[in-house]
PDB file of N, CA, C and O in Angstrom, chain B, residues numbered from 101:
ATOM      1  N   UNK B 101     -16.031  10.537  -1.184  1.00  0.00           N
ATOM      2  CA  UNK B 101     -14.611  10.132  -0.925  1.00  0.00           C
ATOM      3  C   UNK B 101     -14.269   8.851  -1.096  1.00  0.00           C
ATOM      4  O   UNK B 101     -14.956   7.973  -0.575  1.00  0.00           O
ATOM      5  N   UNK B 102     -13.038   8.513  -1.931  1.00  0.00           N
ATOM      6  CA  UNK B 102     -12.489   7.078  -2.141  1.00  0.00           C
ATOM      7  C   UNK B 102     -11.425   6.692  -1.204  1.00  0.00           C
ATOM      8  O   UNK B 102     -10.544   7.546  -1.107  1.00  0.00           O
ATOM      9  N   UNK B 103     -11.268   5.660  -0.502  1.00  0.00           N
ATOM     10  CA  UNK B 103     -10.333   5.294  -0.007  1.00  0.00           C
ATOM     11  C   UNK B 103      -9.919   3.917  -0.340  1.00  0.00           C
ATOM     12  O   UNK B 103     -10.717   3.239  -0.988  1.00  0.00           O
ATOM     13  N   UNK B 104      -8.839   3.431  -0.008  1.00  0.00           N
ATOM     14  CA  UNK B 104      -8.207   2.445  -0.521  1.00  0.00           C
ATOM     15  C   UNK B 104      -7.943   1.413   0.918  1.00  0.00           C
ATOM     16  O   UNK B 104      -7.543   2.002   1.922  1.00  0.00           O
ATOM     17  N   UNK B 105      -8.156  -0.039   1.003  1.00  0.00           N
ATOM     18  CA  UNK B 105      -7.767  -0.475   2.146  1.00  0.00           C
ATOM     19  C   UNK B 105      -7.340  -1.611   1.764  1.00  0.00           C
ATOM     20  O   UNK B 105      -8.006  -2.517   1.264  1.00  0.00           O
ATOM     21  N   UNK B 106      -5.613  -1.578   2.113  1.00  0.00           N
ATOM     22  CA  UNK B 106      -4.583  -2.487   1.839  1.00  0.00           C
ATOM     23  C   UNK B 106      -4.172  -3.392   2.703  1.00  0.00           C
ATOM     24  O   UNK B 106      -3.903  -3.062   3.858  1.00  0.00           O
ATOM     25  N   UNK B 107      -4.054  -4.774   2.234  1.00  0.00           N
ATOM     26  CA  UNK B 107      -3.804  -5.885   3.405  1.00  0.00           C
ATOM     27  C   UNK B 107      -2.169  -6.239   2.277  1.00  0.00           C
ATOM     28  O   UNK B 107      -2.014  -6.301   1.057  1.00  0.00           O
ATOM     29  N   UNK B 108      -1.364  -6.374   3.279  1.00  0.00           N
ATOM     30  CA  UNK B 108      -0.043  -7.155   2.535  1.00  0.00           C
ATOM     31  C   UNK B 108       0.498  -8.457   3.574  1.00  0.00           C
ATOM     32  O   UNK B 108       0.601  -8.301   4.791  1.00  0.00           O
ATOM     33  N   UNK B 109       0.785  -9.623   2.941  1.00  0.00           N
ATOM     34  CA  UNK B 109       1.628 -10.187   3.780  1.00  0.00           C
ATOM     35  C   UNK B 109       2.881 -10.383   3.243  1.00  0.00           C
ATOM     36  O   UNK B 109       3.102 -10.590   2.050  1.00  0.00           O
ATOM     37  N   UNK B 110       3.919 -10.301   4.355  1.00  0.00           N
ATOM     38  CA  UNK B 110       5.213 -10.112   4.185  1.00  0.00           C
ATOM     39  C   UNK B 110       6.149 -11.115   4.798  1.00  0.00           C
ATOM     40  O   UNK B 110       5.745 -12.054   5.485  1.00  0.00           O
ATOM     41  N   UNK B 111       7.227 -10.920   4.566  1.00  0.00           N
ATOM     42  CA  UNK B 111       8.336 -12.038   4.766  1.00  0.00           C
ATOM     43  C   UNK B 111       8.564 -11.523   6.405  1.00  0.00           C
ATOM     44  O   UNK B 111       8.490 -12.379   7.286  1.00  0.00           O
ATOM     45  N   UNK B 112       8.849 -10.054   6.776  1.00  0.00           N
ATOM     46  CA  UNK B 112       9.215  -9.850   8.075  1.00  0.00           C
ATOM     47  C   UNK B 112       9.127  -8.317   8.143  1.00  0.00           C
ATOM     48  O   UNK B 112       9.966  -7.625   7.567  1.00  0.00           O
ATOM     49  N   UNK B 113       7.914  -7.681   8.984  1.00  0.00           N
ATOM     50  CA  UNK B 113       7.410  -6.414   9.196  1.00  0.00           C
ATOM     51  C   UNK B 113       8.656  -5.372   8.949  1.00  0.00           C
ATOM     52  O   UNK B 113       8.583  -4.440   8.148  1.00  0.00           O
ATOM     53  N   UNK B 114       9.973  -5.706   9.867  1.00  0.00           N
ATOM     54  CA  UNK B 114      10.798  -4.544   9.758  1.00  0.00           C
ATOM     55  C   UNK B 114      11.155  -4.005   8.611  1.00  0.00           C
ATOM     56  O   UNK B 114      11.170  -2.786   8.439  1.00  0.00           O
ATOM     57  N   UNK B 115      11.627  -5.263   7.301  1.00  0.00           N
ATOM     58  CA  UNK B 115      11.999  -4.762   6.212  1.00  0.00           C
ATOM     59  C   UNK B 115      10.853  -4.102   5.386  1.00  0.00           C
ATOM     60  O   UNK B 115      11.110  -3.175   4.617  1.00  0.00           O
ATOM     61  N   UNK B 116       9.332  -4.679   5.580  1.00  0.00           N
ATOM     62  CA  UNK B 116       8.449  -3.815   4.842  1.00  0.00           C
ATOM     63  C   UNK B 116       8.232  -2.520   5.344  1.00  0.00           C
ATOM     64  O   UNK B 116       7.983  -1.550   4.627  1.00  0.00           O
ATOM     65  N   UNK B 117       8.333  -2.492   6.702  1.00  0.00           N
ATOM     66  CA  UNK B 117       8.369  -1.053   7.064  1.00  0.00           C
ATOM     67  C   UNK B 117       9.201  -0.070   6.400  1.00  0.00           C
ATOM     68  O   UNK B 117       8.670   0.969   6.007  1.00  0.00           O
ATOM     69  N   UNK B 118      10.464  -0.272   6.222  1.00  0.00           N
ATOM     70  CA  UNK B 118      11.435   0.440   5.815  1.00  0.00           C
ATOM     71  C   UNK B 118      11.297   0.540   4.534  1.00  0.00           C
ATOM     72  O   UNK B 118      11.269   1.705   4.137  1.00  0.00           O
ATOM     73  N   UNK B 119      11.165  -0.555   3.458  1.00  0.00           N
ATOM     74  CA  UNK B 119      10.373  -0.156   2.119  1.00  0.00           C
ATOM     75  C   UNK B 119       9.209   0.570   1.872  1.00  0.00           C
ATOM     76  O   UNK B 119       9.114   1.385   0.954  1.00  0.00           O
ATOM     77  N   UNK B 120       8.334   0.305   2.651  1.00  0.00           N
ATOM     78  CA  UNK B 120       7.145   1.039   2.770  1.00  0.00           C
ATOM     79  C   UNK B 120       7.465   2.664   2.953  1.00  0.00           C
ATOM     80  O   UNK B 120       7.024   3.449   2.114  1.00  0.00           O
ATOM     81  N   UNK B 121       7.994   2.981   3.714  1.00  0.00           N
ATOM     82  CA  UNK B 121       8.655   4.335   4.419  1.00  0.00           C
ATOM     83  C   UNK B 121       9.017   4.856   3.037  1.00  0.00           C
ATOM     84  O   UNK B 121       8.278   5.661   2.471  1.00  0.00           O
ATOM     85  N   UNK B 122       9.991   4.471   2.558  1.00  0.00           N
ATOM     86  CA  UNK B 122      10.778   4.639   1.343  1.00  0.00           C
ATOM     87  C   UNK B 122       9.836   4.848   0.081  1.00  0.00           C
ATOM     88  O   UNK B 122      10.267   5.594  -0.799  1.00  0.00           O
ATOM     89  N   UNK B 123       9.010   4.457  -0.032  1.00  0.00           N
ATOM     90  CA  UNK B 123       7.947   4.446  -1.057  1.00  0.00           C
ATOM     91  C   UNK B 123       7.084   5.435  -1.158  1.00  0.00           C
ATOM     92  O   UNK B 123       6.313   5.628  -2.098  1.00  0.00           O
ATOM     93  N   UNK B 124       7.242   6.260   0.096  1.00  0.00           N
ATOM     94  CA  UNK B 124       5.786   7.113   0.427  1.00  0.00           C
ATOM     95  C   UNK B 124       5.668   8.122  -0.663  1.00  0.00           C
ATOM     96  O   UNK B 124       4.582   8.253  -1.228  1.00  0.00           O
ATOM     97  N   UNK B 125       6.828   8.938  -1.049  1.00  0.00           N
ATOM     98  CA  UNK B 125       6.897   9.720  -2.455  1.00  0.00           C
ATOM     99  C   UNK B 125       6.295   9.211  -3.552  1.00  0.00           C
ATOM    100  O   UNK B 125       5.468   9.899  -4.152  1.00  0.00           O
ATOM    101  N   UNK B 126       6.597   8.017  -3.951  1.00  0.00           N
ATOM    102  CA  UNK B 126       6.176   7.205  -5.099  1.00  0.00           C
ATOM    103  C   UNK B 126       4.435   7.197  -5.123  1.00  0.00           C
ATOM    104  O   UNK B 126       3.653   7.522  -6.017  1.00  0.00           O
ATOM    105  N   UNK B 127       4.226   6.727  -3.863  1.00  0.00           N
ATOM    106  CA  UNK B 127       2.709   6.641  -3.613  1.00  0.00           C
ATOM    107  C   UNK B 127       1.976   7.792  -3.774  1.00  0.00           C
ATOM    108  O   UNK B 127       0.965   7.901  -4.468  1.00  0.00           O
ATOM    109  N   UNK B 128       2.556   8.732  -3.056  1.00  0.00           N
ATOM    110  CA  UNK B 128       1.963  10.115  -3.296  1.00  0.00           C
ATOM    111  C   UNK B 128       1.792  10.463  -4.585  1.00  0.00           C
ATOM    112  O   UNK B 128       0.740  10.860  -5.087  1.00  0.00           O
ATOM    113  N   UNK B 129       2.951  10.298  -5.182  1.00  0.00           N
ATOM    114  CA  UNK B 129       2.895  10.736  -6.733  1.00  0.00           C
ATOM    115  C   UNK B 129       2.090  10.151  -7.614  1.00  0.00           C
ATOM    116  O   UNK B 129       1.951  10.493  -8.789  1.00  0.00           O
ATOM    117  N   UNK B 130       1.513   9.199  -7.020  1.00  0.00           N
ATOM    118  CA  UNK B 130       0.267   8.186  -8.052  1.00  0.00           C
ATOM    119  C   UNK B 130      -0.945   8.226  -7.025  1.00  0.00           C
ATOM    120  O   UNK B 130      -1.640   7.219  -6.893  1.00  0.00           O
ATOM    121  N   UNK B 131      -1.184   9.281  -6.358  1.00  0.00           N
ATOM    122  CA  UNK B 131      -2.734   9.534  -6.111  1.00  0.00           C
ATOM    123  C   UNK B 131      -2.880   8.662  -4.407  1.00  0.00           C
ATOM    124  O   UNK B 131      -3.963   8.502  -3.844  1.00  0.00           O
ATOM    125  N   UNK B 132      -1.803   8.292  -3.951  1.00  0.00           N
ATOM    126  CA  UNK B 132      -2.070   7.261  -2.482  1.00  0.00           C
ATOM    127  C   UNK B 132      -1.876   8.447  -1.188  1.00  0.00           C
ATOM    128  O   UNK B 132      -0.755   8.957  -1.195  1.00  0.00           O
ATOM    129  N   UNK B 133      -2.419   8.736  -0.553  1.00  0.00           N
ATOM    130  CA  UNK B 133      -1.729   9.308   0.533  1.00  0.00           C
ATOM    131  C   UNK B 133      -2.302   8.437   1.627  1.00  0.00           C
ATOM    132  O   UNK B 133      -3.461   8.034   1.722  1.00  0.00           O
ATOM    133  N   UNK B 134      -1.047   8.170   2.624  1.00  0.00           N
ATOM    134  CA  UNK B 134      -1.549   7.328   3.993  1.00  0.00           C
ATOM    135  C   UNK B 134      -2.165   7.813   5.062  1.00  0.00           C
ATOM    136  O   UNK B 134      -1.607   8.759   5.617  1.00  0.00           O
ATOM    137  N   UNK B 135      -3.457   7.308   5.629  1.00  0.00           N
ATOM    138  CA  UNK B 135      -4.166   7.690   6.744  1.00  0.00           C
ATOM    139  C   UNK B 135      -3.586   6.996   7.750  1.00  0.00           C
ATOM    140  O   UNK B 135      -3.241   7.585   8.774  1.00  0.00           O
ATOM    141  N   UNK B 136      -3.396   5.611   7.588  1.00  0.00           N
ATOM    142  CA  UNK B 136      -3.219   4.753   8.621  1.00  0.00           C
ATOM    143  C   UNK B 136      -2.297   3.695   8.480  1.00  0.00           C
ATOM    144  O   UNK B 136      -2.555   3.221   7.374  1.00  0.00           O
ATOM    145  N   UNK B 137      -1.246   2.976   9.045  1.00  0.00           N
ATOM    146  CA  UNK B 137      -0.695   1.811   8.826  1.00  0.00           C
ATOM    147  C   UNK B 137      -0.994   0.998  10.331  1.00  0.00           C
ATOM    148  O   UNK B 137      -0.787   1.606  11.382  1.00  0.00           O
ATOM    149  N   UNK B 138      -1.474  -0.360  10.338  1.00  0.00           N
ATOM    150  CA  UNK B 138      -1.542  -1.295  11.168  1.00  0.00           C
ATOM    151  C   UNK B 138      -0.489  -2.683  10.892  1.00  0.00           C
ATOM    152  O   UNK B 138      -0.327  -3.222   9.797  1.00  0.00           O
ATOM    153  N   UNK B 139       0.103  -3.050  12.074  1.00  0.00           N
ATOM    154  CA  UNK B 139       0.874  -3.930  12.148  1.00  0.00           C
ATOM    155  C   UNK B 139      -0.090  -5.170  12.519  1.00  0.00           C
ATOM    156  O   UNK B 139      -0.593  -5.086  13.640  1.00  0.00           O
ATOM    157  N   UNK B 140      -0.350  -6.044  11.934  1.00  0.00           N
ATOM    158  CA  UNK B 140      -1.132  -7.261  12.756  1.00  0.00           C
ATOM    159  C   UNK B 140      -0.380  -8.380  13.380  1.00  0.00           C
ATOM    160  O   UNK B 140      -0.817  -8.953  14.378  1.00  0.00           O
ATOM    161  N   UNK B 141       0.866  -8.738  12.749  1.00  0.00           N
ATOM    162  CA  UNK B 141       1.762  -9.849  12.939  1.00  0.00           C
ATOM    163  C   UNK B 141       2.934  -9.530  12.458  1.00  0.00           C
ATOM    164  O   UNK B 141       2.851  -8.496  11.795  1.00  0.00           O
ATOM    165  N   UNK B 142       4.005  -9.971  12.500  1.00  0.00           N
ATOM    166  CA  UNK B 142       5.199 -10.026  11.728  1.00  0.00           C
ATOM    167  C   UNK B 142       5.218 -10.148  10.266  1.00  0.00           C
ATOM    168  O   UNK B 142       6.038  -9.622   9.514  1.00  0.00           O
ATOM    169  N   UNK B 143       4.016 -11.057   9.872  1.00  0.00           N
ATOM    170  CA  UNK B 143       3.722 -11.380   8.651  1.00  0.00           C
ATOM    171  C   UNK B 143       2.849 -10.510   7.801  1.00  0.00           C
ATOM    172  O   UNK B 143       2.792 -10.491   6.572  1.00  0.00           O
ATOM    173  N   UNK B 144       2.023  -9.628   8.869  1.00  0.00           N
ATOM    174  CA  UNK B 144       0.859  -9.105   7.900  1.00  0.00           C
ATOM    175  C   UNK B 144       0.763  -7.652   8.590  1.00  0.00           C
ATOM    176  O   UNK B 144       1.120  -7.345   9.727  1.00  0.00           O
ATOM    177  N   UNK B 145       0.189  -6.850   7.604  1.00  0.00           N
ATOM    178  CA  UNK B 145       0.374  -5.476   7.745  1.00  0.00           C
ATOM    179  C   UNK B 145      -1.018  -5.047   6.874  1.00  0.00           C
ATOM    180  O   UNK B 145      -1.422  -5.678   5.897  1.00  0.00           O
ATOM    181  N   UNK B 146      -1.698  -3.772   7.469  1.00  0.00           N
ATOM    182  CA  UNK B 146      -2.934  -3.131   6.640  1.00  0.00           C
ATOM    183  C   UNK B 146      -2.674  -1.833   6.588  1.00  0.00           C
ATOM    184  O   UNK B 146      -2.169  -1.232   7.536  1.00  0.00           O
ATOM    185  N   UNK B 147      -3.036  -1.211   5.335  1.00  0.00           N
ATOM    186  CA  UNK B 147      -2.914   0.313   5.488  1.00  0.00           C
ATOM    187  C   UNK B 147      -4.191   0.942   4.599  1.00  0.00           C
ATOM    188  O   UNK B 147      -4.722   0.415   3.621  1.00  0.00           O
ATOM    189  N   UNK B 148      -4.553   2.321   5.273  1.00  0.00           N
ATOM    190  CA  UNK B 148      -5.458   3.000   4.781  1.00  0.00           C
ATOM    191  C   UNK B 148      -4.940   4.014   3.999  1.00  0.00           C
ATOM    192  O   UNK B 148      -3.927   4.555   4.442  1.00  0.00           O
ATOM    193  N   UNK B 149      -5.466   4.481   2.742  1.00  0.00           N
ATOM    194  CA  UNK B 149      -5.036   5.546   2.063  1.00  0.00           C
ATOM    195  C   UNK B 149      -6.321   6.093   1.678  1.00  0.00           C
ATOM    196  O   UNK B 149      -7.420   5.566   1.506  1.00  0.00           O
ATOM    197  N   UNK B 150      -5.794   7.595   1.562  1.00  0.00           N
ATOM    198  CA  UNK B 150      -6.925   8.374   0.695  1.00  0.00           C
ATOM    199  C   UNK B 150      -6.551   8.181  -0.374  1.00  0.00           C
ATOM    200  O   UNK B 150      -5.362   7.960  -0.607  1.00  0.00           O
ATOM    201  N   UNK B 151      -7.460   8.214  -1.283  1.00  0.00           N
ATOM    202  CA  UNK B 151      -7.336   8.140  -3.049  1.00  0.00           C
ATOM    203  C   UNK B 151      -7.576   9.516  -3.593  1.00  0.00           C
ATOM    204  O   UNK B 151      -8.693  10.033  -3.588  1.00  0.00           O
ATOM    205  N   UNK B 152      -6.437  10.130  -4.089  1.00  0.00           N
ATOM    206  CA  UNK B 152      -6.774  11.484  -4.855  1.00  0.00           C
ATOM    207  C   UNK B 152      -6.766  11.204  -6.291  1.00  0.00           C
ATOM    208  O   UNK B 152      -6.959  12.145  -7.061  1.00  0.00           O
ATOM    209  N   UNK B 153      -6.579  10.098  -6.716  1.00  0.00           N
ATOM    210  CA  UNK B 153      -6.602   9.922  -8.490  1.00  0.00           C
ATOM    211  C   UNK B 153      -6.595   8.323  -8.560  1.00  0.00           C
ATOM    212  O   UNK B 153      -5.600   7.600  -8.621  1.00  0.00           O
ATOM    213  N   UNK B 154      -8.053   7.911  -8.534  1.00  0.00           N
ATOM    214  CA  UNK B 154      -8.353   6.583  -8.470  1.00  0.00           C
ATOM    215  C   UNK B 154      -7.338   5.868  -9.675  1.00  0.00           C
ATOM    216  O   UNK B 154      -6.545   4.970  -9.393  1.00  0.00           O
ATOM    217  N   UNK B 155      -7.509   6.434 -11.083  1.00  0.00           N
ATOM    218  CA  UNK B 155      -6.968   5.850 -12.099  1.00  0.00           C
ATOM    219  C   UNK B 155      -5.252   5.870 -11.912  1.00  0.00           C
ATOM    220  O   UNK B 155      -4.612   4.823 -12.011  1.00  0.00           O
ATOM    221  N   UNK B 156      -4.749   6.875 -11.698  1.00  0.00           N
ATOM    222  CA  UNK B 156      -3.433   6.757 -11.193  1.00  0.00           C
ATOM    223  C   UNK B 156      -2.995   5.942 -10.368  1.00  0.00           C
ATOM    224  O   UNK B 156      -1.883   5.439 -10.530  1.00  0.00           O
ATOM    225  N   UNK B 157      -3.828   5.622  -9.245  1.00  0.00           N
ATOM    226  CA  UNK B 157      -3.599   4.795  -8.201  1.00  0.00           C
ATOM    227  C   UNK B 157      -3.650   3.196  -8.616  1.00  0.00           C
ATOM    228  O   UNK B 157      -2.860   2.294  -8.337  1.00  0.00           O
ATOM    229  N   UNK B 158      -4.738   3.182  -9.300  1.00  0.00           N
ATOM    230  CA  UNK B 158      -4.848   1.525 -10.001  1.00  0.00           C
ATOM    231  C   UNK B 158      -3.760   1.028 -10.968  1.00  0.00           C
ATOM    232  O   UNK B 158      -3.366  -0.133 -11.080  1.00  0.00           O
ATOM    233  N   UNK B 159      -3.295   2.234 -11.725  1.00  0.00           N
ATOM    234  CA  UNK B 159      -2.012   2.026 -12.220  1.00  0.00           C
ATOM    235  C   UNK B 159      -0.790   1.763 -11.680  1.00  0.00           C
ATOM    236  O   UNK B 159       0.012   0.967 -12.167  1.00  0.00           O
ATOM    237  N   UNK B 160      -0.596   2.488 -10.559  1.00  0.00           N
ATOM    238  CA  UNK B 160       0.666   2.105  -9.844  1.00  0.00           C
ATOM    239  C   UNK B 160       0.610   0.864  -9.375  1.00  0.00           C
ATOM    240  O   UNK B 160       1.604   0.148  -9.495  1.00  0.00           O
ATOM    241  N   UNK B 161      -0.645   0.347  -8.711  1.00  0.00           N
ATOM    242  CA  UNK B 161      -0.709  -0.748  -8.061  1.00  0.00           C
ATOM    243  C   UNK B 161      -0.760  -1.947  -8.952  1.00  0.00           C
ATOM    244  O   UNK B 161      -0.588  -3.061  -8.459  1.00  0.00           O
ATOM    245  N   UNK B 162      -0.983  -1.796 -10.226  1.00  0.00           N
ATOM    246  CA  UNK B 162      -0.833  -2.608 -11.204  1.00  0.00           C
ATOM    247  C   UNK B 162       0.280  -3.195 -11.917  1.00  0.00           C
ATOM    248  O   UNK B 162       0.478  -4.328 -12.356  1.00  0.00           O
ATOM    249  N   UNK B 163       1.170  -1.782 -11.916  1.00  0.00           N
ATOM    250  CA  UNK B 163       2.721  -1.963 -12.296  1.00  0.00           C
ATOM    251  C   UNK B 163       3.735  -1.665 -11.567  1.00  0.00           C
ATOM    252  O   UNK B 163       4.490  -2.565 -11.198  1.00  0.00           O
ATOM    253  N   UNK B 164       3.988  -0.165 -11.167  1.00  0.00           N
ATOM    254  CA  UNK B 164       4.960   0.119 -10.157  1.00  0.00           C
ATOM    255  C   UNK B 164       5.105  -0.307  -8.787  1.00  0.00           C
ATOM    256  O   UNK B 164       6.217  -0.164  -8.278  1.00  0.00           O
ATOM    257  N   UNK B 165       4.200  -0.791  -8.125  1.00  0.00           N
ATOM    258  CA  UNK B 165       4.058  -1.461  -7.017  1.00  0.00           C
ATOM    259  C   UNK B 165       4.755  -2.821  -6.828  1.00  0.00           C
ATOM    260  O   UNK B 165       4.966  -3.308  -5.717  1.00  0.00           O
ATOM    261  N   UNK B 166       5.084  -3.377  -7.950  1.00  0.00           N
ATOM    262  CA  UNK B 166       5.717  -4.530  -7.830  1.00  0.00           C
ATOM    263  C   UNK B 166       6.894  -4.426  -7.667  1.00  0.00           C
ATOM    264  O   UNK B 166       7.421  -5.419  -7.166  1.00  0.00           O
ATOM    265  N   UNK B 167       7.748  -3.318  -7.975  1.00  0.00           N
ATOM    266  CA  UNK B 167       8.964  -2.932  -7.453  1.00  0.00           C
ATOM    267  C   UNK B 167       8.956  -3.121  -5.862  1.00  0.00           C
ATOM    268  O   UNK B 167       9.489  -3.942  -5.116  1.00  0.00           O
ATOM    269  N   UNK B 168       8.283  -2.226  -5.698  1.00  0.00           N
ATOM    270  CA  UNK B 168       7.824  -2.060  -3.862  1.00  0.00           C
ATOM    271  C   UNK B 168       7.814  -3.405  -3.438  1.00  0.00           C
ATOM    272  O   UNK B 168       8.720  -3.796  -2.702  1.00  0.00           O
ATOM    273  N   UNK B 169       6.963  -4.126  -3.782  1.00  0.00           N
ATOM    274  CA  UNK B 169       6.884  -5.338  -3.202  1.00  0.00           C
ATOM    275  C   UNK B 169       7.974  -6.506  -3.267  1.00  0.00           C
ATOM    276  O   UNK B 169       8.173  -7.311  -2.357  1.00  0.00           O
ATOM    277  N   UNK B 170       8.603  -6.470  -4.415  1.00  0.00           N
ATOM    278  CA  UNK B 170       9.947  -7.440  -4.437  1.00  0.00           C
ATOM    279  C   UNK B 170      11.024  -6.662  -3.302  1.00  0.00           C
ATOM    280  O   UNK B 170      11.691  -7.377  -2.554  1.00  0.00           O
ATOM    281  N   UNK B 171      11.128  -5.300  -3.240  1.00  0.00           N
ATOM    282  CA  UNK B 171      12.181  -4.580  -2.211  1.00  0.00           C
ATOM    283  C   UNK B 171      11.713  -4.882  -0.694  1.00  0.00           C
ATOM    284  O   UNK B 171      12.440  -5.059   0.284  1.00  0.00           O
ATOM    285  N   UNK B 172      10.153  -4.894  -0.769  1.00  0.00           N
ATOM    286  CA  UNK B 172       9.760  -5.086   0.679  1.00  0.00           C
ATOM    287  C   UNK B 172       9.084  -6.501   1.359  1.00  0.00           C
ATOM    288  O   UNK B 172       8.568  -6.645   2.467  1.00  0.00           O
ATOM    289  N   UNK B 173       9.292  -7.483   0.261  1.00  0.00           N
ATOM    290  CA  UNK B 173       9.280  -8.950   0.782  1.00  0.00           C
ATOM    291  C   UNK B 173       7.838  -8.917   0.999  1.00  0.00           C
ATOM    292  O   UNK B 173       7.325  -9.230   2.073  1.00  0.00           O
ATOM    293  N   UNK B 174       7.229  -8.560   0.035  1.00  0.00           N
ATOM    294  CA  UNK B 174       5.527  -8.772  -0.125  1.00  0.00           C
ATOM    295  C   UNK B 174       5.560 -10.091  -0.829  1.00  0.00           C
ATOM    296  O   UNK B 174       6.166 -10.280  -1.883  1.00  0.00           O
ATOM    297  N   UNK B 175       4.728 -11.174  -0.045  1.00  0.00           N
ATOM    298  CA  UNK B 175       4.160 -12.192  -1.165  1.00  0.00           C
ATOM    299  C   UNK B 175       2.876 -12.294  -1.453  1.00  0.00           C
ATOM    300  O   UNK B 175       2.476 -13.134  -2.259  1.00  0.00           O
ATOM    301  N   UNK B 176       2.042 -11.418  -0.807  1.00  0.00           N
ATOM    302  CA  UNK B 176       0.655 -11.452  -1.579  1.00  0.00           C
ATOM    303  C   UNK B 176      -0.080  -9.899  -0.901  1.00  0.00           C
ATOM    304  O   UNK B 176       0.202  -9.233   0.095  1.00  0.00           O
ATOM    305  N   UNK B 177      -0.964  -9.767  -1.814  1.00  0.00           N
ATOM    306  CA  UNK B 177      -1.757  -8.168  -1.647  1.00  0.00           C
ATOM    307  C   UNK B 177      -3.248  -8.719  -1.501  1.00  0.00           C
ATOM    308  O   UNK B 177      -3.621  -9.863  -1.757  1.00  0.00           O
ATOM    309  N   UNK B 178      -3.979  -7.709  -1.055  1.00  0.00           N
ATOM    310  CA  UNK B 178      -5.333  -7.439  -1.576  1.00  0.00           C
ATOM    311  C   UNK B 178      -5.545  -6.034  -1.284  1.00  0.00           C
ATOM    312  O   UNK B 178      -4.969  -5.454  -0.363  1.00  0.00           O
ATOM    313  N   UNK B 179      -6.480  -5.424  -2.174  1.00  0.00           N
ATOM    314  CA  UNK B 179      -6.576  -3.990  -2.413  1.00  0.00           C
ATOM    315  C   UNK B 179      -7.701  -3.875  -2.449  1.00  0.00           C
ATOM    316  O   UNK B 179      -8.134  -4.650  -3.303  1.00  0.00           O
ATOM    317  N   UNK B 180      -8.955  -2.980  -1.704  1.00  0.00           N
ATOM    318  CA  UNK B 180     -10.107  -2.876  -1.862  1.00  0.00           C
ATOM    319  C   UNK B 180     -10.316  -1.056  -2.109  1.00  0.00           C
ATOM    320  O   UNK B 180      -9.729  -0.240  -1.398  1.00  0.00           O
ATOM    321  N   UNK B 181     -11.129  -0.717  -3.091  1.00  0.00           N
ATOM    322  CA  UNK B 181     -11.191   0.468  -3.066  1.00  0.00           C
ATOM    323  C   UNK B 181     -12.625   0.702  -2.800  1.00  0.00           C
ATOM    324  O   UNK B 181     -13.562   0.174  -3.399  1.00  0.00           O
ATOM    325  N   UNK B 182     -12.701   1.717  -1.648  1.00  0.00           N
ATOM    326  CA  UNK B 182     -14.512   1.698  -0.989  1.00  0.00           C
ATOM    327  C   UNK B 182     -14.479   3.189  -1.124  1.00  0.00           C
ATOM    328  O   UNK B 182     -13.574   3.988  -1.366  1.00  0.00           O
ATOM    329  N   UNK B 183     -15.801   3.306  -0.880  1.00  0.00           N
ATOM    330  CA  UNK B 183     -16.206   4.662  -0.935  1.00  0.00           C
ATOM    331  C   UNK B 183     -17.048   5.212   0.426  1.00  0.00           C
ATOM    332  O   UNK B 183     -17.406   4.346   1.225  1.00  0.00           O
ATOM    333  N   UNK B 184     -17.295   6.279   0.642  1.00  0.00           N
ATOM    334  CA  UNK B 184     -17.844   6.859   2.133  1.00  0.00           C
ATOM    335  C   UNK B 184     -19.069   6.414   1.585  1.00  0.00           C
ATOM    336  O   UNK B 184     -19.424   6.557   0.415  1.00  0.00           O
ATOM    337  N   UNK B 185     -19.879   5.704   2.770  1.00  0.00           N
ATOM    338  CA  UNK B 185     -21.606   5.491   2.292  1.00  0.00           C
ATOM    339  C   UNK B 185     -22.363   6.715   3.198  1.00  0.00           C
ATOM    340  O   UNK B 185     -23.581   6.875   3.122  1.00  0.00           O
TER     341      UNK B 185
END
């Protein structure tokens, strides 16, 4: 089972969360299902996704996610694909 741990550095959590929620369908269409979202502080959020299609998820993160990032005030991201051991 593949999962994705994502860290987002954001300008403000409220704007990020609104854009994140609006992007759910696009993420889902690209193989990502949200399992959990955590707010570390007003400039930092973490998400855990189930990955249904790793190739589609990687393509989304390398391309279309850029639109989400600009709308959500994301200034930096880190993505880690991990597998259950």
